[in-house]
C-alpha positions as CSV (number, residue, x, y, z in Angstrom):
1,X,0.0,0.0,0.0
2,X,1.5,3.4,-0.9
3,X,1.9,6.2,1.5
4,X,-1.0,8.3,0.1
5,X,-3.6,5.5,0.5
6,X,-2.3,4.7,4.0
7,X,-2.4,8.3,5.1
8,X,-5.9,8.7,3.6
9,X,-7.2,5.7,5.5
10,X,-5.6,6.8,8.8
11,X,-7.4,10.1,8.5
12,X,-10.9,8.8,7.6
13,X,-10.9,5.7,9.8
14,X,-9.2,6.9,13.0
15,X,-8.1,4.0,15.1
16,X,-9.3,5.6,18.4
17,X,-12.9,5.6,16.9
18,X,-12.9,2.0,15.9
19,X,-11.7,0.9,19.3
20,X,-10.0,-2.3,18.1
21,X,-6.4,-2.5,16.9
22,X,-6.0,-3.8,13.4
23,X,-9.0,-2.3,11.6
24,X,-6.7,0.0,9.6
25,X,-5.6,-1.9,6.4
26,X,-2.0,-3.0,6.7
27,X,0.6,-2.3,4.1
28,X,0.3,-5.7,2.6
29,X,-1.7,-8.9,3.0
30,X,-4.3,-9.9,5.6
31,X,-4.0,-11.1,9.1
32,X,-5.7,-12.7,12.1
33,X,-5.1,-11.1,15.4
34,X,-6.0,-12.5,18.9
35,X,-5.0,-11.7,22.4
36,X,-5.9,-11.4,26.0
37,X,-6.6,-8.2,28.0
38,X,-6.9,-8.0,31.8
39,X,-8.1,-4.9,33.7
40,X,-8.9,-4.3,37.3
41,X,-9.8,-1.3,39.4
42,X,-10.2,-0.8,43.1
43,X,-11.0,2.1,45.4
44,X,-11.0,2.8,49.1
45,X,-14.7,1.7,49.4
46,X,-14.4,-1.6,47.5
47,X,-13.6,-4.9,49.2
48,X,-12.8,-6.6,45.9
49,X,-11.6,-5.3,42.6
50,X,-13.8,-4.8,39.6
51,X,-12.2,-7.1,36.9
52,X,-12.6,-7.7,33.2
53,X,-10.8,-10.2,30.9
54,X,-11.3,-9.8,27.2
55,X,-10.1,-12.0,24.3
56,X,-10.4,-9.7,21.2
57,X,-10.4,-11.5,17.8
58,X,-9.9,-9.6,14.5
59,X,-9.8,-11.1,11.0
60,X,-8.7,-8.8,8.2
61,X,-8.7,-9.9,4.6
62,X,-8.0,-7.9,1.4
63,X,-10.6,-9.1,-1.1
64,X,-8.8,-7.1,-3.8
65,X,-6.3,-4.3,-3.9
66,X,-9.1,-1.9,-3.2
67,X,-11.6,-3.9,-1.2
68,X,-11.0,-4.8,2.5
69,X,-13.0,-7.1,4.8
70,X,-12.8,-7.0,8.6
71,X,-14.6,-9.2,11.1
72,X,-14.2,-8.8,14.9
73,X,-15.6,-10.0,18.2
74,X,-14.4,-9.6,21.8
75,X,-15.6,-12.4,24.1
76,X,-15.2,-11.2,27.7
77,X,-16.0,-12.0,31.4
78,X,-16.3,-9.4,34.2
79,X,-16.8,-9.8,37.9
80,X,-17.2,-7.9,41.2
81,X,-17.6,-9.9,44.4
82,X,-20.3,-12.5,43.5
83,X,-21.6,-10.7,40.4
84,X,-20.4,-11.9,37.0
85,X,-21.2,-11.3,33.4
86,X,-19.6,-13.2,30.5
87,X,-20.1,-14.1,26.8
88,X,-19.6,-12.8,23.3
89,X,-19.8,-9.2,22.4
90,X,-21.6,-8.0,19.3
91,X,-19.9,-9.3,16.1
92,X,-18.9,-6.5,13.6
93,X,-18.5,-7.2,9.9
94,X,-17.1,-4.2,7.9
95,X,-16.0,-3.7,4.4
96,X,-14.0,-0.8,3.0
97,X,-13.5,0.2,-0.6
98,X,-10.8,2.6,-1.8
99,X,-11.3,3.9,-5.3
100,X,-8.6,3.3,-7.9
101,X,-7.5,6.9,-7.9
102,X,-7.2,6.6,-4.1
103,X,-9.1,9.8,-3.4
104,X,-12.5,8.3,-2.4
105,X,-13.3,5.8,0.3
106,X,-16.6,4.1,1.1
107,X,-17.3,1.7,4.0
108,X,-20.3,-0.2,5.3
109,X,-20.6,-2.3,8.4
110,X,-23.1,-4.4,10.4
111,X,-23.0,-5.1,14.1
112,X,-24.7,-8.5,14.6
113,X,-26.5,-8.8,18.0
114,X,-24.5,-11.7,19.3
115,X,-23.7,-9.9,22.6
116,X,-25.5,-10.4,25.8
117,X,-28.7,-8.3,26.4
118,X,-31.7,-8.8,28.7
119,X,-29.5,-8.3,31.7
120,X,-30.5,-9.2,35.2
121,X,-30.4,-6.4,37.9
122,X,-27.1,-7.8,39.1
123,X,-25.6,-7.9,35.6
124,X,-26.9,-4.4,34.8
125,X,-25.2,-3.0,38.0
126,X,-21.9,-4.6,36.9
127,X,-22.2,-3.1,33.4
128,X,-22.8,0.3,35.0
129,X,-19.4,0.0,36.7
130,X,-17.7,-1.1,33.5
131,X,-19.2,1.9,31.6
132,X,-17.4,4.5,33.8
133,X,-15.6,6.5,31.2
134,X,-12.4,7.3,33.2
135,X,-11.8,3.6,33.8
136,X,-11.7,2.7,30.1
137,X,-12.7,-0.9,30.3
138,X,-12.2,-2.4,26.9
139,X,-15.8,-3.8,26.7
140,X,-18.1,-1.6,28.6
141,X,-21.2,-3.0,26.9
142,X,-21.6,-6.6,25.7
143,X,-24.6,-6.2,23.5
144,X,-26.3,-3.2,21.8
145,X,-28.7,-4.8,19.3
146,X,-28.5,-4.8,15.6
147,X,-26.5,-1.8,14.1
148,X,-25.9,-0.7,10.6
149,X,-23.2,1.8,9.7
150,X,-22.2,3.4,6.3
151,X,-19.9,6.2,5.4
152,X,-17.6,7.7,2.9
153,X,-14.9,10.3,2.4
154,X,-12.7,12.2,0.0
155,X,-8.9,12.9,0.2
156,X,-7.1,15.9,-1.1
157,X,-3.3,15.7,-1.5
158,X,-1.3,18.8,-1.0
159,X,2.3,19.9,-1.7
160,X,4.9,18.4,0.5
161,X,3.1,15.2,1.0
162,X,0.3,16.4,3.3
163,X,-3.2,15.0,3.0
164,X,-6.5,16.5,4.0
165,X,-9.6,14.3,4.4
166,X,-13.3,14.9,4.8
167,X,-15.9,12.2,5.5
168,X,-19.4,11.5,6.7
169,X,-20.9,8.4,8.3
170,X,-24.3,7.4,9.7
171,X,-25.1,4.7,12.2
172,X,-28.6,3.2,12.6
173,X,-29.3,1.4,15.8
174,X,-32.2,-1.1,16.2
175,X,-34.3,-1.5,19.5
176,X,-33.5,-4.4,21.8
177,X,-34.5,-5.8,25.2
178,X,-32.3,-3.8,27.6
179,X,-32.8,-5.5,30.9
180,X,-35.0,-8.4,32.0
181,X,-37.0,-6.5,34.6
182,X,-38.2,-3.8,32.2
183,X,-40.7,-5.1,29.6
184,X,-40.2,-2.1,27.2
185,X,-37.6,-2.2,24.5
186,X,-34.7,0.3,24.5
187,X,-34.2,2.0,21.2
188,X,-30.8,3.9,21.1
189,X,-30.8,6.9,18.9
190,X,-29.1,7.0,15.5
191,X,-25.7,8.7,15.1
192,X,-24.4,11.0,12.4
193,X,-20.7,11.9,12.3
194,X,-18.8,14.5,10.3
195,X,-15.0,13.8,10.1
196,X,-12.2,16.1,9.0
197,X,-8.5,15.3,9.2
198,X,-5.0,16.3,8.1
199,X,-1.8,14.3,8.0
200,X,1.5,16.2,7.6
201,X,4.9,14.4,7.1
202,X,7.7,15.5,9.4
203,X,10.6,14.9,7.1
204,X,11.2,11.2,6.2
205,X,11.0,9.9,9.8
206,X,7.7,11.1,11.2
207,X,4.1,12.3,10.8
208,X,1.7,14.7,12.6
209,X,-2.0,13.9,12.3
210,X,-5.1,15.6,13.6
211,X,-8.7,14.5,13.3
212,X,-11.9,16.4,14.3
213,X,-15.2,14.4,14.6
214,X,-18.5,16.1,15.2
215,X,-21.3,13.8,16.3
216,X,-25.1,14.4,16.3
217,X,-27.5,12.0,18.0
218,X,-31.2,11.4,17.8
219,X,-33.2,10.7,21.0
220,X,-33.0,7.3,22.8
221,X,-36.4,5.9,23.3
222,X,-37.8,3.5,25.9
223,X,-41.1,1.8,25.1
224,X,-41.6,4.2,22.1
225,X,-41.3,7.4,24.2
226,X,-38.3,9.7,24.3
227,X,-36.0,8.8,27.1
228,X,-32.8,10.8,26.7
229,X,-31.6,13.0,23.8
230,X,-27.8,13.1,23.9
231,X,-26.1,16.4,23.2
232,X,-23.8,16.9,20.2
233,X,-20.2,15.9,20.7
234,X,-16.9,17.2,19.4
235,X,-13.8,15.1,19.5
236,X,-10.3,16.4,18.5
237,X,-7.4,14.0,18.4
238,X,-3.9,15.0,17.5
239,X,-0.8,12.8,17.4
240,X,2.8,12.7,16.5
241,X,4.9,9.6,15.5
242,X,8.6,10.0,14.9
243,X,11.3,7.5,14.3
244,X,14.7,8.4,15.9
245,X,18.1,6.9,15.5
246,X,17.8,5.2,18.9
247,X,14.1,4.3,18.8
248,X,10.6,5.5,18.2
249,X,8.2,7.9,19.9
250,X,4.4,8.3,19.6
251,X,2.2,10.6,21.5
252,X,-1.5,11.5,21.3
253,X,-3.7,14.2,22.9
254,X,-7.5,14.1,22.8
255,X,-10.2,16.6,23.7
256,X,-13.8,15.6,24.0
257,X,-16.7,18.0,24.7
258,X,-20.4,17.1,24.9
259,X,-23.4,19.4,24.9
260,X,-26.3,19.3,27.3
261,X,-28.4,16.2,27.3
262,X,-32.2,16.4,27.2
263,X,-33.7,14.2,29.9
264,X,-37.4,13.2,29.8
265,X,-39.2,12.4,33.0
266,X,-42.3,10.2,33.0
267,X,-44.7,13.1,32.2
268,X,-42.4,14.0,29.3
269,X,-41.2,17.2,30.9
270,X,-37.8,17.9,29.4
271,X,-34.8,18.8,31.5
272,X,-31.6,20.0,29.8
273,X,-28.4,19.3,31.7
274,X,-24.7,19.0,31.0
275,X,-24.2,15.5,32.5
276,X,-20.7,15.0,31.1
277,X,-17.8,17.4,31.7
278,X,-15.1,18.3,29.2
279,X,-12.4,15.5,28.9
280,X,-8.7,15.6,28.1
281,X,-6.7,12.4,27.5
282,X,-3.2,11.6,26.5
283,X,-1.3,8.4,25.8
284,X,1.8,7.3,24.0
285,X,5.0,5.3,24.1
286,X,8.8,5.7,23.7
287,X,10.5,2.7,22.3
288,X,13.9,3.3,23.8
289,X,15.5,-0.2,23.3
290,X,15.6,-2.0,20.0
291,X,16.9,-5.4,18.9
292,X,16.5,-7.4,15.8
293,X,12.8,-7.5,15.0
294,X,11.7,-6.2,18.4
295,X,11.9,-3.5,21.1
296,X,11.1,-2.4,24.6
297,X,9.0,0.7,25.3
298,X,7.9,3.0,28.1
299,X,4.2,3.8,28.1
300,X,2.2,6.7,29.5
301,X,-1.5,7.4,30.0
302,X,-3.4,10.4,31.4
303,X,-7.1,11.1,31.8
304,X,-8.4,14.5,33.1
305,X,-12.1,15.1,33.1
306,X,-14.0,18.1,34.3
307,X,-17.1,18.2,36.5
308,X,-20.6,18.0,35.1
309,X,-23.4,20.5,35.8
310,X,-24.1,18.8,39.2
311,X,-20.5,19.0,40.3
312,X,-19.7,15.3,39.8
313,X,-17.9,13.2,37.2
314,X,-14.5,14.8,37.3
315,X,-11.4,12.5,37.2
316,X,-7.7,12.8,37.3
317,X,-5.9,9.5,36.4
318,X,-2.4,8.9,35.3
319,X,-0.4,5.8,34.6
320,X,2.9,4.4,33.4
321,X,4.1,1.0,32.2
322,X,6.3,-1.0,29.9
323,X,5.7,-2.7,26.6
324,X,7.6,-5.2,24.5
325,X,7.2,-6.3,20.9
326,X,8.8,-9.1,19.0
327,X,8.5,-10.5,15.4
328,X,8.9,-14.2,15.9
329,X,8.8,-15.0,12.2
330,X,7.8,-13.2,8.9
331,X,4.2,-14.0,9.7
332,X,3.9,-13.9,13.5
333,X,4.3,-10.8,15.7
334,X,3.6,-10.6,19.4
335,X,3.5,-7.8,21.9
336,X,2.6,-7.2,25.6
337,X,1.8,-3.9,27.4
338,X,1.6,-3.6,31.2
339,X,0.4,-0.4,32.9
340,X,-0.3,0.7,36.5
341,X,-2.7,3.6,36.9
342,X,-3.8,5.7,39.9
343,X,-5.7,8.9,40.6
344,X,-9.2,10.0,41.7
345,X,-12.8,10.1,40.5
346,X,-15.5,12.4,42.0
347,X,-18.7,10.5,42.5
348,X,-20.6,11.3,45.7
349,X,-17.2,12.5,46.9
350,X,-13.6,12.4,45.8
351,X,-12.5,8.7,45.6
352,X,-9.0,7.4,45.2
353,X,-8.7,4.6,42.6
354,X,-5.9,2.2,41.4
355,X,-5.8,0.1,38.3
356,X,-3.9,-2.5,36.4
357,X,-4.1,-2.8,32.6
358,X,-2.4,-5.8,30.8
359,X,-2.8,-6.4,27.1
360,X,-1.0,-9.2,25.2
361,X,-1.6,-10.0,21.5
362,X,-0.5,-12.1,18.6
363,X,-0.9,-11.2,14.9
364,X,-0.7,-13.9,12.2
365,X,-0.3,-12.6,8.7
366,X,-2.1,-14.6,6.0
């Protein structure tokens, strides 16, 4: 794959939006990727940690030089004290087409409802803990019903090797049975995204990229009545990757801001409230040690969230760790990252938290 196509795809399919490593088409061939993730968090009020183990599976196959197929699922199990939830997640099937002139891209996807829904009260309480944004559990929700997604974009090459990209995508979400103890179906609102990005080469050794995503949501419904209408969201992600003589460095900074949500009480009175504060995140790595077909890296992670309108939801979490990568053969690559995180989250009061995040993966080229 040439540098133009690769840069175009990185702009219009940002990896942080897809949430699963490996959805960006590689430079050549297909692959199967699997791995094991373990995360746990504790705080001063918890007798036991909140844990989750995920085994993400990704299969990528180039149907032709311009068509790509991707299938993914993330079986997982989570627990807190005597409460557990386990099973498959929803299965995503995506296909991406890049035009022969490499200036237009179109993608469609379907999320098959293979994940667990109709949760018990115990399971629902556990999922609520997994969905805490600042903790960043890899699978906060197991099942979200049937989902269709389609989008496209254009790329505009500039002098000096820079690329500007513009894209649109729309996601349609079908109703599903949310929890067992509520008879009414939950119908999550549809989502519309406008994406703009730029990729700028930094000499021959590096690249700076920035993506801006503006998201608009229709109202979630419960039993056919409006339940919550999420405010518009803007997400800005900027990153730098640079290869040095002695190693490699990558760093990213994200800003996320959400408008006021419209909440509907039983008599359909609408209350507008900013329930999510502004969010800043940073992460990256410095590969400081290299050897034939591998290397050792230092990792960092920071999450800094502001308060919502009620004075809650703020967070200040930072972490560091180590990572290692090794190519065992021309077709097999493995890596492992281990991070320790600590900080605080403001719920009913300021709460100190500690976390461990371990991710190991193997990629098999086919």
